[in-house]
DSSP file (Angstrom, degrees, kcal/mol; ACC not computed):
  #  RESIDUE AA STRUCTURE BP1 BP2  ACC     N-H-->O    O-->H-N    N-H-->O    O-->H-N    TCO  KAPPA ALPHA  PHI   PSI    X-CA   Y-CA   Z-CA
    1    1 A M              0   0    0      0, 0.0     2,-0.3     0, 0.0    21,-0.2   0.000 360.0 360.0 360.0 140.9   17.5  -10.8    0.0
    2    2 A Y  E     -A   21   0A   0     19,-2.0    19,-3.3     2,-0.0     2,-0.2  -0.988 360.0-111.7-153.3 158.7   17.3   -7.7    2.2
    3    3 A K  E     -A   20   0A   0     -2,-0.3     2,-0.5    17,-0.2    17,-0.2  -0.594  20.0-148.8 -93.5 155.1   14.7   -5.6    4.1
    4    4 A L  E     -A   19   0A   0     15,-2.8    15,-1.4    -2,-0.2    14,-0.7  -0.986  12.6-177.7-121.3 128.0   13.6   -2.1    3.3
    5    5 A D        -     0   0    0     -2,-0.5     2,-0.5    13,-0.2     6,-0.1  -0.998  15.8-148.3-124.5 129.0   12.5    0.4    5.9
    6    6 A A    >   -     0   0    0     -2,-0.4     3,-1.1     4,-0.2    53,-0.1  -0.850  10.0-155.8-104.5 127.4   11.3    3.8    4.8
    7    7 A N  T 3  S+     0   0    0     -2,-0.5    -1,-0.1     1,-0.2     4,-0.1   0.759  96.2  54.3 -66.9 -25.3   11.8    6.9    6.9
    8    8 A N  T 3  S+     0   0    0     50,-0.2    -1,-0.2    47,-0.1    28,-0.2   0.269  97.9  75.8 -97.6  10.8    8.8    8.6    5.3
    9    9 A A  S <  S-     0   0    0     -3,-1.1     3,-0.1    49,-0.1    26,-0.1  -0.856  94.6 -89.0-115.2 154.8    6.3    5.8    6.0
   10   10 A P        -     0   0    0      0, 0.0    -4,-0.2     0, 0.0     3,-0.1  -0.261  53.1 -95.4 -57.4 147.2    4.7    5.0    9.3
   11   11 A D        -     0   0    0      1,-0.1     2,-0.0    25,-0.1    -4,-0.0  -0.306  48.5 -92.9 -60.9 148.0    6.5    2.6   11.6
   12   12 A A        -     0   0    0      4,-0.2    -1,-0.1     1,-0.1     6,-0.1  -0.347  25.8-139.7 -60.6 141.4    5.5   -1.0   11.3
   13   13 A L  S    S+     0   0    0     -3,-0.1    -1,-0.1     2,-0.0    98,-0.1   0.351  80.4   7.1 -88.6   7.8    2.8   -2.0   13.9
   14   14 A G  S    S-     0   0    0      2,-0.2     2,-2.0     0, 0.0    -2,-0.1  -0.880 109.1 -47.4-163.6-166.7    4.5   -5.3   14.5
   15   15 A P  S    S+     0   0    0      0, 0.0     2,-0.3     0, 0.0    -2,-0.0  -0.505  94.7  98.7 -82.3  75.3    7.5   -7.5   13.9
   16   16 A Y        -     0   0    0     -2,-2.0     2,-0.2    13,-0.0    -2,-0.2  -0.977  67.5-114.1-151.7 161.6    7.7   -7.0   10.1
   17   17 A S        -     0   0    0     -2,-0.3    12,-0.2     1,-0.1   -12,-0.2  -0.583  25.8-119.1 -93.1 156.8    9.6   -4.9    7.5
   18   18 A H  S    S-     0   0    0    -14,-0.7    11,-2.8     1,-0.2     2,-0.3   0.895  94.6 -17.0 -57.0 -40.6    8.1   -2.2    5.2
   19   19 A A  E     -AB   4  28A   0    -15,-1.4   -15,-2.8     9,-0.3     2,-0.4  -0.988  56.7-136.8-161.6 158.3    9.3   -4.4    2.4
   20   20 A I  E     -AB   3  27A   0      7,-1.9     7,-2.7    -2,-0.3     2,-0.5  -0.990  17.6-152.8-121.1 132.7   11.6   -7.3    1.4
   21   21 A V  E     +AB   2  26A   0    -19,-3.3   -19,-2.0    -2,-0.4     2,-0.4  -0.919  19.9 167.7-106.2 127.7   13.6   -7.2   -1.7
   22   22 A T  E >   - B   0  25A   0      3,-2.5     3,-2.3    -2,-0.5     2,-0.2  -0.955  62.8 -43.2-141.8 121.4   14.6  -10.4   -3.4
   23   23 A G  T 3  S-     0   0    0     -2,-0.4    99,-0.0     1,-0.3     0, 0.0  -0.421 123.1 -23.4  59.9-129.3   16.0  -10.5   -6.9
   24   24 A D  T 3  S+     0   0    0     -2,-0.2    99,-3.6    -3,-0.1   100,-0.5   0.348 120.5  94.2 -92.8   4.6   14.1   -8.1   -9.1
   25   25 A L  E <   -BC  22 122A   0     -3,-2.3    -3,-2.5    97,-0.2     2,-0.5  -0.817  53.3-164.2-106.4 139.9   11.0   -8.2   -6.8
   26   26 A V  E     -BC  21 121A   0     95,-2.8    95,-2.7    -2,-0.4     2,-0.7  -0.976   7.0-161.7-120.3 115.7   10.0   -6.0   -4.0
   27   27 A F  E     -BC  20 120A   0     -7,-2.7    -7,-1.9    -2,-0.5     2,-0.3  -0.864   9.9-158.7-100.4 109.0    7.3   -7.3   -1.7
   28   28 A L  E     -B   19   0A   0     91,-2.6    -9,-0.3    -2,-0.7    91,-0.2  -0.667  15.7-124.6 -87.8 138.7    5.6   -4.5    0.3
   29   29 A S        -     0   0    0    -11,-2.8    90,-0.2    -2,-0.3    88,-0.1  -0.462  50.0 -76.6 -71.1 156.4    3.8   -5.2    3.6
   30   30 A G        -     0   0    0     88,-0.1     2,-0.5    -2,-0.1    88,-0.3  -0.244  47.9-146.1 -55.1 138.3    0.2   -3.9    3.7
   31   31 A Q  E     -D  117   0A   0     86,-3.1    86,-2.0    -3,-0.1     2,-0.1  -0.945   7.7-156.4-114.9 126.1   -0.1   -0.2    4.2
   32   32 A L  E     -D  116   0A   0     -2,-0.5     2,-0.8    84,-0.2    23,-0.2  -0.325  40.2 -94.9 -84.6 175.1   -2.9    1.4    6.2
   33   33 A G  S    S+     0   0    0     82,-0.5     9,-2.5     9,-0.1     2,-0.5  -0.252  73.7 148.0 -85.5  46.1   -4.1    5.0    5.8
   34   34 A M  E     -G   41   0B   0     -2,-0.8     2,-0.6     7,-0.2     7,-0.3  -0.728  44.0-141.5 -89.0 124.1   -1.8    6.0    8.7
   35   35 A N  E  >> -G   40   0B   0      5,-3.0     4,-2.1    -2,-0.5     5,-0.8  -0.773   6.6-153.2 -84.7 121.7   -0.3    9.5    8.6
   36   36 A K  T  45S+     0   0    0     -2,-0.6    -1,-0.2     1,-0.2   -25,-0.1   0.906  91.7  49.0 -64.0 -42.7    3.2    9.3   10.0
   37   37 A E  T  45S+     0   0    0      1,-0.2    -1,-0.2    -3,-0.1    -2,-0.0   0.915 120.5  35.1 -66.3 -42.5    3.4   12.9   11.2
   38   38 A K  T  45S-     0   0    0      2,-0.2    -1,-0.2     1,-0.0    -2,-0.2   0.718  95.7-138.3 -84.5 -20.7    0.0   12.7   13.0
   39   39 A G  T  <5 +     0   0    0     -4,-2.1     2,-0.3     1,-0.3    -3,-0.2   0.768  69.4  98.4  67.8  25.9    0.4    9.1   14.1
   40   40 A A  E   <S-G   35   0B   0     -5,-0.8    -5,-3.0    -7,-0.0    -1,-0.3  -0.938  79.5 -95.1-140.4 160.5   -3.3    8.5   13.3
   41   41 A L  E     -G   34   0B   0     -2,-0.3    -7,-0.2    -7,-0.3     7,-0.1  -0.464  44.7-108.2 -71.1 146.1   -5.4    7.2   10.6
   42   42 A A        -     0   0    0     -9,-2.5     2,-0.6    -2,-0.2     6,-0.1  -0.312  43.4 -95.5 -65.2 160.4   -6.9    9.6    8.0
   43   43 A E  S    S+     0   0    0      4,-0.1     4,-0.5     5,-0.0    -1,-0.1  -0.720  85.8   1.8 -86.8 121.0  -10.6   10.2    8.3
   44   44 A G  S  > S-     0   0    0     -2,-0.6     4,-2.3     3,-0.2     5,-0.2   0.139  86.9 -82.5  88.4 159.2  -12.8    8.1    6.1
   45   45 A V  H  > S+     0   0    0      1,-0.2     4,-2.3     2,-0.2     5,-0.2   0.869 124.7  50.7 -70.9 -36.7  -12.1    5.3    3.6
   46   46 A E  H  > S+     0   0    0      2,-0.2     4,-2.3     1,-0.2    -1,-0.2   0.935 113.1  45.4 -68.0 -43.4  -11.2    7.6    0.7
   47   47 A A  H  > S+     0   0    0     -4,-0.5     4,-2.5     2,-0.2    -2,-0.2   0.873 113.2  51.1 -65.0 -37.5   -8.7    9.6    2.8
   48   48 A Q  H  X S+     0   0    0     -4,-2.3     4,-2.5     2,-0.2    -1,-0.2   0.891 108.6  51.5 -67.4 -36.1   -7.2    6.4    4.2
   49   49 A T  H  X S+     0   0    0     -4,-2.3     4,-1.9     2,-0.2    -2,-0.2   0.927 110.6  48.4 -64.9 -44.2   -6.9    5.0    0.6
   50   50 A E  H  X S+     0   0    0     -4,-2.3     4,-2.0     1,-0.2    -2,-0.2   0.933 113.5  47.2 -58.9 -46.4   -5.0    8.2   -0.5
   51   51 A Q  H  X S+     0   0    0     -4,-2.5     4,-2.5     1,-0.2    -2,-0.2   0.885 107.2  56.5 -66.7 -36.4   -2.7    8.0    2.6
   52   52 A A  H  X S+     0   0    0     -4,-2.5     4,-2.4     1,-0.2    -1,-0.2   0.907 108.1  48.6 -58.3 -42.0   -2.1    4.3    2.0
   53   53 A F  H  X S+     0   0    0     -4,-1.9     4,-2.5     2,-0.2    -1,-0.2   0.869 108.4  53.3 -67.9 -35.7   -0.9    5.2   -1.5
   54   54 A K  H  X S+     0   0    0     -4,-2.0     4,-2.0     2,-0.2    -2,-0.2   0.931 111.7  46.8 -61.6 -43.4    1.4    8.0    0.0
   55   55 A N  H  X S+     0   0    0     -4,-2.5     4,-1.9     2,-0.2    -2,-0.2   0.898 111.5  49.7 -65.7 -41.2    2.9    5.4    2.3
   56   56 A I  H  X S+     0   0    0     -4,-2.4     4,-2.8     1,-0.2     5,-0.2   0.922 110.0  51.6 -61.9 -44.8    3.3    2.8   -0.5
   57   57 A K  H  X S+     0   0    0     -4,-2.5     4,-2.3     1,-0.2    -2,-0.2   0.877 108.3  52.8 -62.1 -38.8    5.1    5.5   -2.7
   58   58 A A  H  X S+     0   0    0     -4,-2.0     4,-0.7     2,-0.2    -1,-0.2   0.886 111.4  45.0 -67.5 -36.8    7.4    6.3    0.2
   59   59 A V  H >< S+     0   0    0     -4,-1.9     3,-0.9     2,-0.2     4,-0.4   0.931 113.5  49.5 -70.4 -45.4    8.4    2.7    0.6
   60   60 A L  H ><>S+     0   0    0     -4,-2.8     5,-2.2     1,-0.2     3,-1.7   0.877 103.3  62.2 -59.9 -37.7    8.9    2.2   -3.2
   61   61 A A  H ><5S+     0   0    0     -4,-2.3     3,-1.8     1,-0.3    -1,-0.2   0.774  89.2  68.5 -62.9 -25.0   11.0    5.4   -3.3
   62   62 A E  T <<5S+     0   0    0     -3,-0.9    -1,-0.3    -4,-0.7    -2,-0.2   0.777 108.9  37.8 -62.6 -24.8   13.6    3.8   -1.0
   63   63 A E  T < 5S-     0   0    0     -3,-1.7    -1,-0.3    -4,-0.4    -2,-0.2   0.123 122.2-107.3-109.6  16.6   14.3    1.5   -3.9
   64   64 A N  T < 5S+     0   0    0     -3,-1.8     2,-0.3     1,-0.2    -3,-0.2   0.844  78.3 132.1  54.7  39.5   13.9    4.2   -6.6
   65   65 A L      < -     0   0    0     -5,-2.2     2,-0.2    -8,-0.1    -1,-0.2  -0.736  38.2-164.2-114.5 163.6   10.6    2.7   -7.7
   66   66 A T    >   -     0   0    0     -2,-0.3     3,-2.1    -3,-0.1     4,-0.2  -0.765  45.8 -84.8-133.9-179.4    7.2    4.2   -8.4
   67   67 A L  G >  S+     0   0    0      1,-0.3     3,-1.6    -2,-0.2    26,-0.0   0.754 121.2  72.0 -61.3 -23.5    3.7    2.9   -8.8
   68   68 A E  G 3  S+     0   0    0      1,-0.3    -1,-0.3    26,-0.1    26,-0.0   0.669  93.7  55.7 -66.1 -15.6    4.5    2.3  -12.4
   69   69 A D  G <  S+     0   0    0     -3,-2.1    53,-2.8    52,-0.0     2,-0.3   0.420  82.0 111.5 -93.6   0.9    6.7   -0.6  -11.2
   70   70 A V  E <   +E  121   0A   0     -3,-1.6    51,-0.3    51,-0.3     3,-0.1  -0.594  35.2 171.8 -79.5 131.3    3.9   -2.3   -9.4
   71   71 A V  E     +     0   0A   0     49,-3.0    29,-2.0    -2,-0.3     2,-0.3   0.587  65.6  29.2-112.6 -16.6    2.8   -5.6  -10.9
   72   72 A K  E     -Ef 120 100A   0     48,-1.6    48,-2.6    27,-0.2     2,-0.4  -0.987  59.9-171.9-149.5 135.7    0.3   -6.9   -8.2
   73   73 A V  E     -Ef 119 101A   0     27,-2.1    29,-2.1    -2,-0.3     2,-0.4  -0.979   6.1-164.3-128.2 139.0   -1.9   -5.2   -5.7
   74   74 A T  E     -Ef 118 102A   0     44,-2.9    44,-2.4    -2,-0.4     2,-0.5  -0.994  10.0-164.6-120.9 125.0   -4.0   -6.7   -2.9
   75   75 A V  E     -Ef 117 103A   0     27,-2.6    29,-2.5    -2,-0.4     2,-0.5  -0.932   1.4-165.7-111.4 129.2   -6.7   -4.5   -1.3
   76   76 A L  E     -Ef 116 104A   0     40,-2.8    40,-2.1    -2,-0.5     2,-0.4  -0.971   8.9-175.6-117.1 128.9   -8.3   -5.4    2.0
   77   77 A L  E     -Ef 115 105A   0     27,-2.8    29,-3.1    -2,-0.5    38,-0.2  -0.942  28.6-151.6-123.3 138.9  -11.5   -3.6    3.1
   78   78 A T  S    S+     0   0    0     36,-2.0     2,-0.4    -2,-0.4    37,-0.1   0.704  96.8  35.3 -79.5 -18.0  -13.5   -3.9    6.3
   79   79 A E    >   -     0   0    0     35,-0.4     3,-2.2     1,-0.1    -1,-0.3  -0.950  66.7-157.2-136.6 116.2  -16.7   -3.1    4.3
   80   80 A I  G >  S+     0   0    0     -2,-0.4     3,-2.1     1,-0.3     4,-0.3   0.766  93.0  73.1 -62.0 -23.7  -17.1   -4.4    0.7
   81   81 A E  G 3  S+     0   0    0      1,-0.3     3,-0.4     2,-0.1     4,-0.3   0.715  88.4  61.8 -63.3 -20.0  -19.6   -1.6    0.3
   82   82 A D  G <> S+     0   0    0     -3,-2.2     4,-2.6     1,-0.2    -1,-0.3   0.424  74.0 100.1 -83.4   0.2  -16.6    0.8    0.2
   83   83 A F  H <> S+     0   0    0     -3,-2.1     4,-2.9     1,-0.2    -1,-0.2   0.892  80.0  49.1 -55.5 -45.5  -15.2   -1.0   -2.9
   84   84 A A  H  > S+     0   0    0     -3,-0.4     4,-2.1    -4,-0.3    -1,-0.2   0.916 112.3  48.6 -64.0 -42.8  -16.4    1.7   -5.3
   85   85 A K  H  > S+     0   0    0     -4,-0.3     4,-1.7     2,-0.2    -2,-0.2   0.939 115.6  43.4 -60.9 -47.7  -15.0    4.6   -3.2
   86   86 A V  H  X S+     0   0    0     -4,-2.6     4,-3.1     1,-0.2    -2,-0.2   0.906 111.9  54.0 -64.3 -41.3  -11.6    2.8   -2.9
   87   87 A N  H  X S+     0   0    0     -4,-2.9     4,-2.4    -5,-0.3    -1,-0.2   0.860 105.0  54.9 -62.5 -36.9  -11.7    1.9   -6.6
   88   88 A H  H  X S+     0   0    0     -4,-2.1     4,-0.6     2,-0.2    -1,-0.2   0.919 113.7  40.3 -64.5 -42.7  -12.2    5.6   -7.5
   89   89 A V  H >< S+     0   0    0     -4,-1.7     3,-1.2     1,-0.2     4,-0.5   0.923 113.4  55.2 -67.4 -45.1   -9.1    6.6   -5.6
   90   90 A Y  H >X S+     0   0    0     -4,-3.1     3,-1.8     1,-0.3     4,-0.6   0.885 100.3  59.5 -54.6 -43.9   -7.2    3.6   -6.8
   91   91 A A  H 3< S+     0   0    0     -4,-2.4     3,-0.4     1,-0.3    -1,-0.3   0.741  97.1  61.7 -63.6 -23.7   -7.9    4.5  -10.4
   92   92 A K  T << S+     0   0    0     -3,-1.2    -1,-0.3    -4,-0.6    -2,-0.2   0.658 103.9  50.0 -72.9 -16.4   -6.1    7.9   -9.9
   93   93 A H  T <4 S+     0   0    0     -3,-1.8     2,-0.4    -4,-0.5    -1,-0.2   0.559 105.4  55.4-103.5  -8.1   -2.9    6.2   -9.1
   94   94 A F     <  -     0   0    0     -4,-0.6     2,-0.3    -3,-0.4     4,-0.1  -0.952  55.5-167.1-132.1 149.2   -2.5    3.7  -12.0
   95   95 A N        -     0   0    0     -2,-0.4    -3,-0.0     2,-0.2    -2,-0.0  -0.756  45.2 -38.3-120.4 168.3   -2.4    3.8  -15.7
   96   96 A E  S    S+     0   0    0     -2,-0.3     2,-0.0     1,-0.2    -1,-0.0  -0.473 118.8  49.2 -65.1 140.5   -2.6    1.1  -18.4
   97   97 A P  S    S-     0   0    0      0, 0.0    -2,-0.2     0, 0.0    -1,-0.2   0.434  91.5-154.9 -78.0 129.2   -1.4   -1.5  -18.3
   98   98 A Y        -     0   0    0     -4,-0.1    -2,-0.1     1,-0.1     3,-0.1  -0.382  19.8-106.9 -70.3 146.5   -2.9   -1.8  -14.8
   99   99 A P        -     0   0    0      0, 0.0   -27,-0.2     0, 0.0   -28,-0.1  -0.287  41.4 -92.8 -65.3 157.4   -1.3   -4.2  -12.3
  100  100 A A  E     -f   72   0A   0    -29,-2.0   -27,-2.1   -26,-0.0     2,-0.3  -0.401  54.7-167.2 -62.8 151.7   -3.0   -7.4  -11.4
  101  101 A R  E     -f   73   0A   0    -29,-0.2     2,-0.3    -3,-0.1   -27,-0.2  -1.000  24.1-169.7-149.9 145.3   -5.3   -6.9   -8.4
  102  102 A S  E     -f   74   0A   0    -29,-2.1   -27,-2.6    -2,-0.3     2,-0.4  -0.960  10.7-164.8-125.6 150.4   -7.3   -8.8   -5.8
  103  103 A A  E     +f   75   0A   0     -2,-0.3     2,-0.4   -29,-0.2   -27,-0.2  -0.999   8.9 179.5-138.6 136.3   -9.7   -7.2   -3.3
  104  104 A F  E     -f   76   0A   0    -29,-2.5   -27,-2.8    -2,-0.4     2,-0.5  -0.980  26.3-132.2-136.0 144.4  -11.2   -8.8   -0.2
  105  105 A A  E     -f   77   0A   0     -2,-0.4     2,-0.3   -29,-0.2   -27,-0.2  -0.845  32.3-173.5 -89.8 133.3  -13.5   -7.9    2.6
  106  106 A V        -     0   0    0    -29,-3.1     3,-0.1    -2,-0.5   -26,-0.0  -0.840  33.4-118.7-125.6 161.6  -12.1   -8.8    6.0
  107  107 A K  S    S-     0   0    0     -2,-0.3     2,-0.3     1,-0.2    -1,-0.1   0.950  89.0 -10.3 -68.4 -49.5  -13.6   -8.7    9.5
  108  108 A D        -     0   0    0     -3,-0.1    -1,-0.2   -31,-0.0     6,-0.1  -0.960  56.2-147.2-146.7 162.4  -11.1   -6.2   10.9
  109  109 A L    >   -     0   0    0      4,-0.4     3,-1.4    -2,-0.3     4,-0.1  -0.917  42.3 -82.5-126.5 156.0   -7.8   -4.4   10.1
  110  110 A P  G >  S+     0   0    0      0, 0.0     3,-1.9     0, 0.0    -1,-0.0  -0.221 111.1  10.9 -54.9 145.6   -5.0   -3.3   12.5
  111  111 A A  G 3  S-     0   0    0      1,-0.3   -70,-0.2   -98,-0.1     0, 0.0   0.625 129.4 -68.7  62.0  17.5   -5.5    0.0   14.3
  112  112 A G  G <  S+     0   0    0     -3,-1.4    -1,-0.3     1,-0.2     0, 0.0   0.681  83.3 170.5  77.7  17.0   -9.1    0.3   13.2
  113  113 A G    <   -     0   0    0     -3,-1.9    -4,-0.4     1,-0.1    -1,-0.2  -0.193  32.0-154.7 -61.2 152.6   -8.2    0.8    9.6
  114  114 A L  S    S+     0   0    0      1,-0.3   -36,-2.0   -70,-0.1   -35,-0.4   0.667  79.2  20.5 -96.9 -23.7  -10.8    0.7    6.9
  115  115 A V  E     - E   0  77A   0    -38,-0.2   -82,-0.5   -37,-0.1     2,-0.4  -0.995  58.4-172.4-148.3 144.0   -8.5   -0.2    4.0
  116  116 A E  E     -DE  32  76A   0    -40,-2.1   -40,-2.8    -2,-0.3     2,-0.4  -0.996  10.1-165.9-137.5 134.6   -5.1   -1.8    3.8
  117  117 A I  E     -DE  31  75A   0    -86,-2.0   -86,-3.1    -2,-0.4     2,-0.3  -0.979   5.8-177.3-127.4 132.3   -3.1   -2.1    0.5
  118  118 A E  E     - E   0  74A   0    -44,-2.4   -44,-2.9    -2,-0.4     2,-0.3  -0.946   9.0-168.9-124.7 150.5   -0.1   -4.2   -0.3
  119  119 A V  E     - E   0  73A   0     -2,-0.3   -91,-2.6   -46,-0.2     2,-0.4  -0.940  20.0-145.9-136.5 157.0    1.8   -4.4   -3.5
  120  120 A I  E     -CE  27  72A   0    -48,-2.6   -49,-3.0    -2,-0.3   -48,-1.6  -0.997  26.1-173.2-117.3 127.6    4.5   -6.3   -5.3
  121  121 A A  E     -CE  26  70A   0    -95,-2.7   -95,-2.8    -2,-0.4     2,-0.4  -0.819  14.7-137.8-118.7 160.3    6.8   -4.3   -7.6
  122  122 A T  E     -C   25   0A   0    -53,-2.8     3,-0.5    -2,-0.3   -97,-0.2  -0.935   9.3-159.6-117.3 141.6    9.5   -5.2  -10.0
  123  123 A K  S >  S+     0   0    0    -99,-3.6     3,-1.5    -2,-0.4   -98,-0.1   0.425  78.4  93.9 -89.9  -0.1   12.9   -3.6  -10.5
  124  124 A D  T 3  S+     0   0    0   -100,-0.5    -1,-0.2     1,-0.3   -99,-0.1   0.714  73.5  64.5 -62.7 -23.6   13.0   -5.1  -13.9
  125  125 A N  T 3         0   0    0     -3,-0.5    -1,-0.3     1,-0.2    -2,-0.1   0.665 360.0 360.0 -75.1 -16.7   11.5   -1.9  -15.5
  126  126 A N    <         0   0    0     -3,-1.5    -1,-0.2   -57,-0.1    -2,-0.2   0.447 360.0 360.0 -92.8 360.0   14.6    0.1  -14.5
């Protein structure tokens, strides 16, 4: 088991790693729509969703993985009414067979985020 930290993803907001690799599985911590260069959240739920995927891709790239290697996704939303908007952006990033997914409405997210996405990927495809 080892930790993964990605130079191209925003720094962790607490005592956790961008990801942990164990065997053929890569467990990514949740990614907000935080832009690393600006040090701020993107504006609006759709832009935050796009940025979260950019951050996820940056972490996966550290292990030479892509979204095609993702097998499970968890989406956290502060407003369940944003589900359709997030789903629209989400659909642009995945192809069949889609990963398994859960989505939950939560009271709050760190840094005032509107959406947080975490994934589990497999190195078994490579």
